[in-house]
C-alpha positions as CSV (number, residue, x, y, z in Angstrom):
1,X,34.6,309.6,-113.3
2,X,34.8,306.3,-115.1
3,X,37.4,303.8,-113.9
4,X,40.0,302.1,-116.2
5,X,39.2,298.8,-115.0
6,X,38.8,296.3,-117.6
7,X,37.2,292.7,-116.9
8,X,36.2,289.9,-119.6
9,X,34.1,287.1,-119.1
10,X,34.7,284.2,-121.6
11,X,32.4,281.1,-121.9
12,X,34.1,277.8,-122.8
13,X,37.5,279.1,-121.4
14,X,39.1,275.9,-120.6
15,X,39.8,274.8,-124.2
16,X,40.1,275.6,-127.9
17,X,39.4,279.3,-128.8
18,X,37.8,280.2,-125.7
19,X,41.2,279.3,-123.9
20,X,43.1,281.5,-126.2
21,X,40.9,284.2,-126.0
22,X,41.4,283.9,-122.2
23,X,45.2,284.1,-122.6
24,X,44.9,287.1,-125.3
25,X,42.8,289.3,-122.9
26,X,45.0,288.7,-119.8
27,X,48.3,289.3,-122.0
28,X,46.5,292.5,-122.4
29,X,46.0,293.5,-118.7
30,X,42.3,292.7,-118.6
31,X,41.1,290.7,-115.6
32,X,39.6,287.6,-117.0
33,X,36.8,285.4,-115.7
34,X,37.2,281.8,-117.5
35,X,33.9,280.0,-117.3
36,X,33.4,276.5,-118.0
37,X,31.0,273.6,-117.4
38,X,33.2,271.3,-116.0
39,X,34.8,272.6,-112.4
40,X,38.2,270.6,-112.8
41,X,38.6,271.5,-116.4
42,X,38.3,275.1,-115.7
43,X,40.6,275.0,-112.6
44,X,43.1,273.1,-114.8
45,X,42.7,275.9,-117.7
46,X,43.2,278.7,-114.9
47,X,46.5,277.1,-113.7
48,X,47.8,276.6,-117.0
49,X,47.6,280.3,-117.7
50,X,48.9,281.2,-114.6
51,X,51.7,279.0,-114.9
52,X,52.4,281.0,-118.3
53,X,52.9,284.0,-116.1
54,X,49.2,285.4,-116.5
55,X,47.9,286.0,-113.0
56,X,44.6,287.9,-113.8
57,X,42.5,285.0,-114.3
58,X,39.7,283.4,-112.4
59,X,37.4,280.8,-112.8
60,X,33.6,280.5,-112.2
61,X,31.7,277.5,-113.2
62,X,28.9,278.3,-115.5
63,X,26.7,276.0,-117.7
64,X,24.9,278.3,-120.7
65,X,23.3,275.4,-122.8
66,X,20.2,277.8,-123.2
67,X,18.7,281.2,-122.4
68,X,16.6,280.2,-119.4
69,X,19.6,278.6,-117.7
70,X,21.9,281.7,-117.9
71,X,18.7,283.9,-116.9
72,X,18.3,281.4,-113.8
73,X,22.2,281.6,-113.4
74,X,21.9,285.5,-113.3
75,X,19.2,285.8,-110.7
76,X,20.7,283.2,-108.2
77,X,24.4,283.8,-108.2
78,X,25.8,286.7,-110.7
79,X,23.7,289.4,-109.8
80,X,24.5,289.8,-106.4
81,X,28.2,289.4,-107.3
82,X,27.9,292.0,-110.1
83,X,26.3,294.7,-107.6
84,X,29.4,294.4,-105.4
85,X,31.5,294.9,-108.3
86,X,29.7,298.2,-109.2
87,X,30.9,299.8,-105.9
88,X,35.1,299.4,-106.9
């Protein structure tokens, strides 16, 4: 049986188009993981969304400058978390 749980990961979610996309997704009941290189800016963006009534937004610090960096990040931090998510 498939779950109706929906989650989106948005890179560059602390400003501009990425931030607006986070707002749109969260407004539609989707859990949003807002990512940004700068931790302070990312947390501030999440707080801004929560102040406007959007509670299903989380922050994860992420730098996606190139494919090797993304692969390294996947292997060292995201993969274990994603394995845990599959048990929901």
